[in-house]
N, CA, C and O atoms as a GROMACS GRO file, in nm:
protein
  528
    1MET      N    1   1.464  11.246   6.457
    1MET     CA    2   1.502  11.112   6.557
    1MET      C    3   1.558  11.044   6.423
    1MET      O    4   1.483  11.041   6.326
    2LYS      N    5   1.675  10.996   6.415
    2LYS     CA    6   1.757  10.873   6.344
    2LYS      C    7   1.798  10.780   6.426
    2LYS      O    8   1.832  10.814   6.539
    3PHE      N    9   1.804  10.642   6.386
    3PHE     CA   10   1.882  10.535   6.455
    3PHE      C   11   2.016  10.560   6.369
    3PHE      O   12   2.032  10.599   6.254
    4ASN      N   13   2.116  10.518   6.480
    4ASN     CA   14   2.228  10.488   6.461
    4ASN      C   15   2.305  10.363   6.454
    4ASN      O   16   2.386  10.355   6.546
    5ARG      N   17   2.305  10.252   6.363
    5ARG     CA   18   2.317  10.139   6.451
    5ARG      C   19   2.471  10.109   6.488
    5ARG      O   20   2.503   9.998   6.531
    6ASN      N   21   2.564  10.212   6.471
    6ASN     CA   22   2.716  10.177   6.488
    6ASN      C   23   2.708  10.282   6.613
    6ASN      O   24   2.814  10.274   6.677
    7TYR      N   25   2.630  10.365   6.661
    7TYR     CA   26   2.655  10.404   6.778
    7TYR      C   27   2.583  10.336   6.895
    7TYR      O   28   2.594  10.376   7.011
    8PHE      N   29   2.505  10.226   6.857
    8PHE     CA   30   2.415  10.209   6.903
    8PHE      C   31   2.436  10.054   6.959
    8PHE      O   32   2.376  10.000   7.052
    9ILE      N   33   2.576   9.979   6.845
    9ILE     CA   34   2.661   9.941   6.916
    9ILE      C   35   2.771   9.959   7.004
    9ILE      O   36   2.816   9.860   7.061
   10LEU      N   37   2.824  10.077   7.023
   10LEU     CA   38   2.930  10.122   7.055
   10LEU      C   39   2.840  10.133   7.212
   10LEU      O   40   2.899  10.132   7.320
   11THR      N   41   2.743  10.138   7.203
   11THR     CA   42   2.662  10.197   7.331
   11THR      C   43   2.618  10.074   7.433
   11THR      O   44   2.598  10.073   7.555
   12ILE      N   45   2.612   9.969   7.328
   12ILE     CA   46   2.590   9.836   7.413
   12ILE      C   47   2.759   9.795   7.462
   12ILE      O   48   2.772   9.771   7.582
   13LEU      N   49   2.878   9.788   7.382
   13LEU     CA   50   2.986   9.764   7.426
   13LEU      C   51   3.014   9.806   7.515
   13LEU      O   52   3.052   9.736   7.609
   14LEU      N   53   3.006   9.964   7.522
   14LEU     CA   54   3.056  10.036   7.643
   14LEU      C   55   2.958  10.044   7.767
   14LEU      O   56   3.004  10.102   7.866
   15PHE      N   57   2.828   9.992   7.776
   15PHE     CA   58   2.757   9.901   7.880
   15PHE      C   59   2.783   9.800   7.922
   15PHE      O   60   2.766   9.768   8.040
   16SER      N   61   2.831   9.728   7.832
   16SER     CA   62   2.885   9.598   7.889
   16SER      C   63   2.994   9.622   7.933
   16SER      O   64   2.991   9.563   8.041
   17THR      N   65   3.137   9.692   7.920
   17THR     CA   66   3.204   9.708   7.985
   17THR      C   67   3.240   9.780   8.116
   17THR      O   68   3.330   9.774   8.200
   18GLU      N   69   3.122   9.857   8.095
   18GLU     CA   70   3.063   9.922   8.226
   18GLU      C   71   3.037   9.811   8.373
   18GLU      O   72   3.072   9.793   8.490
   19VAL      N   73   2.968   9.768   8.285
   19VAL     CA   74   2.878   9.605   8.380
   19VAL      C   75   2.960   9.553   8.487
   19VAL      O   76   2.953   9.546   8.609
   20PHE      N   77   3.109   9.495   8.321
   20PHE     CA   78   3.228   9.379   8.381
   20PHE      C   79   3.282   9.471   8.505
   20PHE      O   80   3.321   9.424   8.612
   21ILE      N   81   3.279   9.615   8.470
   21ILE     CA   82   3.418   9.693   8.578
   21ILE      C   83   3.325   9.711   8.715
   21ILE      O   84   3.382   9.734   8.822
   22ALA      N   85   3.212   9.701   8.709
   22ALA     CA   86   3.142   9.751   8.835
   22ALA      C   87   3.084   9.599   8.923
   22ALA      O   88   3.021   9.572   9.025
   23LEU      N   89   3.145   9.532   8.817
   23LEU     CA   90   3.124   9.385   8.862
   23LEU      C   91   3.284   9.280   8.943
   23LEU      O   92   3.314   9.203   9.034
   24PHE      N   93   3.325   9.335   8.854
   24PHE     CA   94   3.468   9.238   8.918
   24PHE      C   95   3.604   9.367   8.893
   24PHE      O   96   3.723   9.343   8.912
   25ILE      N   97   3.568   9.454   8.865
   25ILE     CA   98   3.715   9.543   8.887
   25ILE      C   99   3.722   9.601   9.068
   25ILE      O  100   3.628   9.644   9.135
   26ARG      N  101   3.831   9.586   9.100
   26ARG     CA  102   3.835   9.647   9.238
   26ARG      C  103   3.972   9.692   9.233
   26ARG      O  104   4.062   9.612   9.258
   27ASP      N  105   3.996   9.803   9.206
   27ASP     CA  106   4.117   9.839   9.187
   27ASP      C  107   4.134   9.997   9.233
   27ASP      O  108   4.050  10.055   9.304
   28LYS      N  109   4.232  10.046   9.192
   28LYS     CA  110   4.223  10.200   9.225
   28LYS      C  111   4.259  10.258   9.132
   28LYS      O  112   4.365  10.306   9.173
   29PHE      N  113   4.242  10.308   8.973
   29PHE     CA  114   4.235  10.318   8.885
   29PHE      C  115   4.111  10.345   8.788
   29PHE      O  116   4.052  10.448   8.753
   30ILE      N  117   4.093  10.171   8.750
   30ILE     CA  118   4.001  10.168   8.650
   30ILE      C  119   3.813  10.198   8.708
   30ILE      O  120   3.712  10.244   8.656
   31ARG      N  121   3.852  10.137   8.845
   31ARG     CA  122   3.720  10.163   8.871
   31ARG      C  123   3.670  10.300   8.899
   31ARG      O  124   3.556  10.338   8.873
   32PRO      N  125   3.760  10.369   8.952
   32PRO     CA  126   3.733  10.518   9.023
   32PRO      C  127   3.757  10.593   8.911
   32PRO      O  128   3.675  10.684   8.910
   33TYR      N  129   3.823  10.598   8.827
   33TYR     CA  130   3.858  10.674   8.706
   33TYR      C  131   3.835  10.649   8.578
   33TYR      O  132   3.785  10.744   8.518
   34PHE      N  133   3.847  10.584   8.535
   34PHE     CA  134   3.848  10.504   8.381
   34PHE      C  135   3.714  10.482   8.365
   34PHE      O  136   3.663  10.508   8.256
   35ASP      N  137   3.643  10.435   8.463
   35ASP     CA  138   3.498  10.434   8.462
   35ASP      C  139   3.423  10.527   8.442
   35ASP      O  140   3.325  10.520   8.368
   36ASP      N  141   3.461  10.635   8.511
   36ASP     CA  142   3.411  10.770   8.505
   36ASP      C  143   3.407  10.859   8.372
   36ASP      O  144   3.317  10.940   8.350
   37VAL      N  145   3.516  10.835   8.284
   37VAL     CA  146   3.571  10.863   8.156
   37VAL      C  147   3.484  10.760   8.081
   37VAL      O  148   3.448  10.798   7.969
   38LEU      N  149   3.448  10.646   8.118
   38LEU     CA  150   3.370  10.580   7.989
   38LEU      C  151   3.216  10.620   8.039
   38LEU      O  152   3.137  10.637   7.945
   39VAL      N  153   3.171  10.635   8.149
   39VAL     CA  154   3.042  10.698   8.155
   39VAL      C  155   3.000  10.801   8.036
   39VAL      O  156   2.919  10.781   7.946
   40VAL      N  157   3.063  10.893   8.056
   40VAL     CA  158   2.996  11.017   7.983
   40VAL      C  159   3.011  10.998   7.797
   40VAL      O  160   2.959  11.069   7.711
   41ILE      N  161   3.102  10.874   7.779
   41ILE     CA  162   3.095  10.850   7.646
   41ILE      C  163   3.036  10.775   7.617
   41ILE      O  164   3.038  10.758   7.495
   42LEU      N  165   2.948  10.681   7.694
   42LEU     CA  166   2.850  10.570   7.663
   42LEU      C  167   2.720  10.656   7.657
   42LEU      O  168   2.644  10.656   7.560
   43ILE      N  169   2.700  10.734   7.775
   43ILE     CA  170   2.571  10.835   7.767
   43ILE      C  171   2.570  10.923   7.631
   43ILE      O  172   2.470  10.968   7.575
   44TYR      N  173   2.729  10.940   7.585
   44TYR     CA  174   2.684  11.018   7.446
   44TYR      C  175   2.663  10.936   7.303
   44TYR      O  176   2.606  10.964   7.198
   45CYS      N  177   2.739  10.816   7.354
   45CYS     CA  178   2.703  10.716   7.249
   45CYS      C  179   2.548  10.700   7.193
   45CYS      O  180   2.496  10.719   7.084
   46PHE      N  181   2.486  10.641   7.364
   46PHE     CA  182   2.336  10.619   7.345
   46PHE      C  183   2.249  10.717   7.288
   46PHE      O  184   2.157  10.688   7.212
   47ILE      N  185   2.291  10.880   7.340
   47ILE     CA  186   2.223  10.967   7.297
   47ILE      C  187   2.209  10.980   7.109
   47ILE      O  188   2.104  10.984   7.045
   48LYS      N  189   2.362  10.983   7.052
   48LYS     CA  190   2.355  10.952   6.906
   48LYS      C  191   2.311  10.856   6.855
   48LYS      O  192   2.285  10.863   6.735
   49SER      N  193   2.282  10.708   6.939
   49SER     CA  194   2.221  10.599   6.852
   49SER      C  195   2.069  10.674   6.830
   49SER      O  196   2.011  10.639   6.727
   50PHE      N  197   2.008  10.759   6.904
   50PHE     CA  198   1.864  10.792   6.833
   50PHE      C  199   1.850  10.946   6.798
   50PHE      O  200   1.743  10.970   6.742
   51LEU      N  201   1.925  11.048   6.815
   51LEU     CA  202   1.943  11.179   6.757
   51LEU      C  203   2.064  11.225   6.710
   51LEU      O  204   2.172  11.229   6.768
   52ASP      N  205   2.024  11.270   6.560
   52ASP     CA  206   2.134  11.311   6.452
   52ASP      C  207   2.126  11.452   6.508
   52ASP      O  208   2.063  11.542   6.453
   53LEU      N  209   2.198  11.465   6.630
   53LEU     CA  210   2.243  11.613   6.647
   53LEU      C  211   2.380  11.588   6.669
   53LEU      O  212   2.443  11.487   6.701
   54PRO      N  213   2.422  11.738   6.636
   54PRO     CA  214   2.562  11.837   6.626
   54PRO      C  215   2.642  11.748   6.763
   54PRO      O  216   2.591  11.714   6.870
   55VAL      N  217   2.776  11.730   6.718
   55VAL     CA  218   2.875  11.639   6.816
   55VAL      C  219   2.893  11.771   6.925
   55VAL      O  220   2.921  11.727   7.036
   56TRP      N  221   2.888  11.850   6.924
   56TRP     CA  222   2.925  11.960   7.024
   56TRP      C  223   2.764  11.996   7.149
   56TRP      O  224   2.757  12.016   7.270
   57LYS      N  225   2.652  11.990   7.028
   57LYS     CA  226   2.547  12.010   7.119
   57LYS      C  227   2.542  11.846   7.253
   57LYS      O  228   2.534  11.838   7.376
   58VAL      N  229   2.550  11.764   7.162
   58VAL     CA  230   2.543  11.643   7.216
   58VAL      C  231   2.665  11.630   7.350
   58VAL      O  232   2.659  11.571   7.458
   59ALA      N  233   2.743  11.690   7.303
   59ALA     CA  234   2.884  11.663   7.424
   59ALA      C  235   2.852  11.751   7.521
   59ALA      O  236   2.877  11.735   7.641
   60LEU      N  237   2.784  11.870   7.461
   60LEU     CA  238   2.769  11.994   7.581
   60LEU      C  239   2.674  11.920   7.671
   60LEU      O  240   2.717  11.915   7.786
   61PHE      N  241   2.538  11.852   7.649
   61PHE     CA  242   2.441  11.831   7.711
   61PHE      C  243   2.473  11.723   7.819
   61PHE      O  244   2.426  11.719   7.932
   62VAL      N  245   2.558  11.639   7.764
   62VAL     CA  246   2.625  11.559   7.839
   62VAL      C  247   2.730  11.594   7.953
   62VAL      O  248   2.746  11.520   8.050
   63THR      N  249   2.795  11.702   7.937
   63THR     CA  250   2.880  11.756   7.992
   63THR      C  251   2.786  11.841   8.132
   63THR      O  252   2.827  11.835   8.248
   64ILE      N  253   2.688  11.897   8.102
   64ILE     CA  254   2.598  11.955   8.198
   64ILE      C  255   2.511  11.872   8.271
   64ILE      O  256   2.453  11.920   8.369
   65LEU      N  257   2.484  11.683   8.219
   65LEU     CA  258   2.432  11.631   8.285
   65LEU      C  259   2.512  11.536   8.406
   65LEU      O  260   2.473  11.468   8.502
   66SER      N  261   2.618  11.562   8.360
   66SER     CA  262   2.745  11.461   8.450
   66SER      C  263   2.771  11.548   8.540
   66SER      O  264   2.795  11.513   8.655
   67PHE      N  265   2.770  11.653   8.509
   67PHE     CA  266   2.796  11.797   8.630
   67PHE      C  267   2.674  11.807   8.738
   67PHE      O  268   2.678  11.838   8.857
   68CYS      N  269   2.570  11.772   8.657
   68CYS     CA  270   2.426  11.836   8.765
   68CYS      C  271   2.456  11.678   8.887
   68CYS      O  272   2.449  11.688   9.010
   69ILE      N  273   2.491  11.542   8.811
   69ILE     CA  274   2.496  11.431   8.890
   69ILE      C  275   2.566  11.409   8.989
   69ILE      O  276   2.550  11.347   9.094
   70GLU      N  277   2.691  11.498   8.919
   70GLU     CA  278   2.795  11.506   9.052
   70GLU      C  279   2.735  11.615   9.155
   70GLU      O  280   2.771  11.606   9.273
   71THR      N  281   2.658  11.704   9.124
   71THR     CA  282   2.622  11.856   9.245
   71THR      C  283   2.542  11.775   9.322
   71THR      O  284   2.556  11.793   9.443
   72LEU      N  285   2.446  11.672   9.280
   72LEU     CA  286   2.333  11.583   9.338
   72LEU      C  287   2.400  11.507   9.455
   72LEU      O  288   2.360  11.506   9.571
   73GLN      N  289   2.563  11.412   9.382
   73GLN     CA  290   2.606  11.373   9.476
   73GLN      C  291   2.670  11.483   9.617
   73GLN      O  292   2.662  11.459   9.738
   74TYR      N  293   2.712  11.566   9.569
   74TYR     CA  294   2.734  11.694   9.638
   74TYR      C  295   2.656  11.714   9.765
   74TYR      O  296   2.711  11.712   9.875
   75LEU      N  297   2.525  11.735   9.749
   75LEU     CA  298   2.397  11.763   9.828
   75LEU      C  299   2.342  11.625   9.897
   75LEU      O  300   2.258  11.610   9.986
   76ASN      N  301   2.402  11.550   9.840
   76ASN     CA  302   2.352  11.408   9.941
   76ASN      C  303   2.204  11.389   9.886
   76ASN      O  304   2.132  11.327   9.964
   77PHE      N  305   2.148  11.427   9.777
   77PHE     CA  306   2.025  11.392   9.710
   77PHE      C  307   1.970  11.238   9.752
   77PHE      O  308   1.867  11.202   9.808
   78ILE      N  309   2.054  11.183   9.713
   78ILE     CA  310   2.000  11.014   9.746
   78ILE      C  311   1.918  10.992   9.870
   78ILE      O  312   1.810  10.937   9.891
   79ASP      N  313   2.028  11.072   9.964
   79ASP     CA  314   1.964  11.045  10.129
   79ASP      C  315   1.873  11.135  10.150
   79ASP      O  316   1.804  11.117  10.250
   80LYS      N  317   1.850  11.242  10.075
   80LYS     CA  318   1.763  11.324  10.098
   80LYS      C  319   1.651  11.287  10.092
   80LYS      O  320   1.565  11.311  10.177
   81ILE      N  321   1.634  11.206   9.960
   81ILE     CA  322   1.514  11.136   9.897
   81ILE      C  323   1.458  11.035   9.929
   81ILE      O  324   1.348  11.001   9.886
   82GLY      N  325   1.531  10.967  10.014
   82GLY     CA  326   1.506  10.844  10.127
   82GLY      C  327   1.558  10.700  10.027
   82GLY      O  328   1.516  10.588  10.055
   83LEU      N  329   1.640  10.721   9.927
   83LEU     CA  330   1.719  10.624   9.825
   83LEU      C  331   1.874  10.568   9.900
   83LEU      O  332   1.915  10.460   9.857
   84GLY      N  333   1.952  10.634  10.001
   84GLY     CA  334   2.050  10.618  10.043
   84GLY      C  335   2.104  10.464  10.014
   84GLY      O  336   2.217  10.429   9.981
   85LYS      N  337   1.977  10.379  10.039
   85LYS     CA  338   2.045  10.261  10.091
   85LYS      C  339   2.004  10.147   9.967
   85LYS      O  340   2.012  10.025   9.976
   86SER      N  341   1.966  10.214   9.868
   86SER     CA  342   1.924  10.140   9.730
   86SER      C  343   2.066  10.167   9.616
   86SER      O  344   2.124  10.267   9.574
   87GLU      N  345   2.079  10.045   9.600
   87GLU     CA  346   2.226  10.004   9.506
   87GLU      C  347   2.189  10.073   9.357
   87GLU      O  348   2.267  10.140   9.288
   88ILE      N  349   2.064  10.043   9.328
   88ILE     CA  350   2.034  10.063   9.224
   88ILE      C  351   2.056  10.229   9.216
   88ILE      O  352   2.152  10.273   9.153
   89ALA      N  353   1.978  10.304   9.273
   89ALA     CA  354   2.001  10.453   9.290
   89ALA      C  355   2.114  10.479   9.295
   89ALA      O  356   2.162  10.553   9.209
   90LYS      N  357   2.203  10.417   9.415
   90LYS     CA  358   2.357  10.466   9.409
   90LYS      C  359   2.420  10.426   9.274
   90LYS      O  360   2.467  10.523   9.216
   91ALA      N  361   2.430  10.333   9.224
   91ALA     CA  362   2.475  10.320   9.049
   91ALA      C  363   2.442  10.403   8.956
   91ALA      O  364   2.511  10.446   8.864
   92PHE      N  365   2.329  10.426   8.983
   92PHE     CA  366   2.323  10.550   8.880
   92PHE      C  367   2.342  10.725   8.909
   92PHE      O  368   2.344  10.820   8.830
   93LEU      N  369   2.353  10.717   9.050
   93LEU     CA  370   2.348  10.891   9.050
   93LEU      C  371   2.491  10.871   9.131
   93LEU      O  372   2.568  10.966   9.126
   94GLY      N  373   2.528  10.762   9.198
   94GLY     CA  374   2.655  10.804   9.243
   94GLY      C  375   2.611  10.799   9.371
   94GLY      O  376   2.494  10.779   9.403
   95ASN      N  377   2.744  10.824   9.482
   95ASN     CA  378   2.693  10.834   9.608
   95ASN      C  379   2.783  10.919   9.693
   95ASN      O  380   2.769  10.913   9.815
   96SER      N  381   2.895  11.014   9.629
   96SER     CA  382   2.993  11.052   9.704
   96SER      C  383   3.024  11.182   9.569
   96SER      O  384   3.032  11.160   9.448
   97PHE      N  385   3.036  11.314   9.640
   97PHE     CA  386   3.096  11.347   9.519
   97PHE      C  387   3.251  11.433   9.542
   97PHE      O  388   3.286  11.482   9.650
   98SER      N  389   3.339  11.435   9.401
   98SER     CA  390   3.442  11.421   9.378
   98SER      C  391   3.518  11.525   9.298
   98SER      O  392   3.482  11.507   9.182
   99TRP      N  393   3.587  11.605   9.302
   99TRP     CA  394   3.603  11.677   9.207
   99TRP      C  395   3.726  11.564   9.070
   99TRP      O  396   3.730  11.586   8.949
  100TRP      N  397   3.784  11.486   9.124
  100TRP     CA  398   3.842  11.381   9.064
  100TRP      C  399   3.744  11.325   8.928
  100TRP      O  400   3.782  11.298   8.814
  101ASP      N  401   3.580  11.317   8.994
  101ASP     CA  402   3.519  11.266   8.914
  101ASP      C  403   3.424  11.385   8.794
  101ASP      O  404   3.349  11.362   8.700
  102ILE      N  405   3.459  11.474   8.838
  102ILE     CA  406   3.426  11.621   8.713
  102ILE      C  407   3.549  11.629   8.616
  102ILE      O  408   3.549  11.676   8.502
  103LEU      N  409   3.667  11.566   8.694
  103LEU     CA  410   3.814  11.603   8.607
  103LEU      C  411   3.800  11.485   8.474
  103LEU      O  412   3.842  11.500   8.359
  104CYS      N  413   3.725  11.360   8.534
  104CYS     CA  414   3.719  11.212   8.453
  104CYS      C  415   3.611  11.260   8.360
  104CYS      O  416   3.604  11.201   8.252
  105TYR      N  417   3.524  11.358   8.385
  105TYR     CA  418   3.400  11.360   8.284
  105TYR      C  419   3.436  11.458   8.157
  105TYR      O  420   3.395  11.460   8.040
  106ILE      N  421   3.529  11.538   8.228
  106ILE     CA  422   3.601  11.642   8.137
  106ILE      C  423   3.684  11.526   8.033
  106ILE      O  424   3.673  11.550   7.912
  107VAL      N  425   3.735  11.450   8.057
  107VAL     CA  426   3.874  11.372   8.039
  107VAL      C  427   3.771  11.301   7.888
  107VAL      O  428   3.784  11.315   7.766
  108GLY      N  429   3.689  11.239   7.959
  108GLY     CA  430   3.582  11.196   7.841
  108GLY      C  431   3.494  11.304   7.764
  108GLY      O  432   3.432  11.245   7.674
  109ILE      N  433   3.474  11.395   7.766
  109ILE     CA  434   3.399  11.471   7.660
  109ILE      C  435   3.540  11.507   7.546
  109ILE      O  436   3.524  11.476   7.428
  110VAL      N  437   3.669  11.570   7.588
  110VAL     CA  438   3.775  11.586   7.566
  110VAL      C  439   3.832  11.430   7.447
  110VAL      O  440   3.906  11.441   7.349
  111VAL      N  441   3.776  11.314   7.492
  111VAL     CA  442   3.816  11.240   7.400
  111VAL      C  443   3.697  11.216   7.286
  111VAL      O  444   3.736  11.206   7.170
  112ILE      N  445   3.547  11.206   7.313
  112ILE     CA  446   3.468  11.205   7.213
  112ILE      C  447   3.479  11.326   7.117
  112ILE      O  448   3.448  11.301   7.000
  113ILE      N  449   3.512  11.434   7.141
  113ILE     CA  450   3.500  11.510   7.049
  113ILE      C  451   3.649  11.486   6.931
  113ILE      O  452   3.660  11.519   6.813
  114PHE      N  453   3.739  11.422   7.016
  114PHE     CA  454   3.910  11.393   6.963
  114PHE      C  455   3.862  11.296   6.864
  114PHE      O  456   3.904  11.310   6.749
  115VAL      N  457   3.754  11.170   6.898
  115VAL     CA  458   3.764  11.095   6.787
  115VAL      C  459   3.637  11.123   6.712
  115VAL      O  460   3.602  11.034   6.634
  116GLU      N  461   3.561  11.232   6.722
  116GLU     CA  462   3.470  11.263   6.639
  116GLU      C  463   3.507  11.324   6.520
  116GLU      O  464   3.472  11.309   6.403
  117TYR      N  465   3.622  11.430   6.602
  117TYR     CA  466   3.706  11.484   6.494
  117TYR      C  467   3.810  11.406   6.395
  117TYR      O  468   3.839  11.441   6.280
  118LEU      N  469   3.852  11.308   6.456
  118LEU     CA  470   3.946  11.240   6.349
  118LEU      C  471   3.860  11.149   6.297
  118LEU      O  472   3.914  11.068   6.221
  119PHE      N  473   3.724  11.134   6.318
  119PHE     CA  474   3.616  11.063   6.219
  119PHE      C  475   3.577  11.187   6.112
  119PHE      O  476   3.561  11.159   5.993
  120ARG      N  477   3.567  11.281   6.143
  120ARG     CA  478   3.528  11.402   6.062
  120ARG      C  479   3.638  11.415   5.927
  120ARG      O  480   3.608  11.464   5.818
  121LEU      N  481   3.811  11.343   5.974
  121LEU     CA  482   3.891  11.367   5.856
  121LEU      C  483   3.851  11.240   5.809
  121LEU      O  484   3.950  11.185   5.760
  122LYS      N  485   3.751  11.168   5.802
  122LYS     CA  486   3.741  11.026   5.760
  122LYS      C  487   3.595  11.014   5.765
  122LYS      O  488   3.559  10.938   5.854
  123PRO      N  489   3.486  11.073   5.687
  123PRO     CA  490   3.367  11.111   5.723
  123PRO      C  491   3.310  10.974   5.696
  123PRO      O  492   3.214  10.967   5.772
  124ASN      N  493   3.317  10.884   5.641
  124ASN     CA  494   3.265  10.768   5.602
  124ASN      C  495   3.312  10.627   5.721
  124ASN      O  496   3.258  10.516   5.720
  125ALA      N  497   3.402  10.664   5.796
  125ALA     CA  498   3.460  10.573   5.902
  125ALA      C  499   3.345  10.526   6.005
  125ALA      O  500   3.341  10.404   6.024
  126ILE      N  501   3.256  10.598   6.070
  126ILE     CA  502   3.148  10.593   6.188
  126ILE      C  503   3.042  10.587   6.123
  126ILE      O  504   2.996  10.473   6.115
  127ASN      N  505   2.974  10.682   6.064
  127ASN     CA  506   2.834  10.683   6.024
  127ASN      C  507   2.828  10.724   5.900
  127ASN      O  508   2.709  10.753   5.889
  128ASN      N  509   2.885  10.749   5.790
  128ASN     CA  510   2.880  10.814   5.682
  128ASN      C  511   2.825  10.919   5.683
  128ASN      O  512   2.739  10.936   5.597
  129SER      N  513   2.849  11.007   5.760
  129SER     CA  514   2.816  11.169   5.797
  129SER      C  515   2.944  11.237   5.816
  129SER      O  516   3.040  11.175   5.861
  130HIS      N  517   2.951  11.375   5.780
  130HIS     CA  518   3.048  11.446   5.893
  130HIS      C  519   2.966  11.480   5.968
  130HIS      O  520   2.847  11.453   5.981
  131ILE      N  521   3.054  11.560   6.033
  131ILE     CA  522   3.022  11.647   6.170
  131ILE      C  523   2.998  11.776   6.188
  131ILE      O  524   3.092  11.850   6.216
  132PRO      N  525   2.870  11.824   6.175
  132PRO     CA  526   2.859  11.926   6.140
  132PRO      C  527   2.890  12.019   6.193
  132PRO      O  528   2.872  12.129   6.141
   0.00000   0.00000   0.00000
């Protein structure tokens, strides 16, 4: 474990953005698509805030996690465990499966890998270390 202040700051900024989108944005692009791209980046940054793991391992974990959550949505997991009316449960796990969500998660992971690769070219830019 190793705390990384820069990733933690990004986590706070992304979380604040997610809350803003959830509370105030009611459109047909940002809320349903861009929000899903950001959520995988948020989870990635949160993990990297506390664990000094290689980019590809964290990116793979976040991809699998997001696919698992989407699968739970497909299986109506929230309803099956009796939390179908819980807004908190729906906020964390979502409530409907979508192939578009899967695509957005993949886009988010690609953005992560691309940005990390760019910072690899400039190792001191984000966390004073290179990407293993």
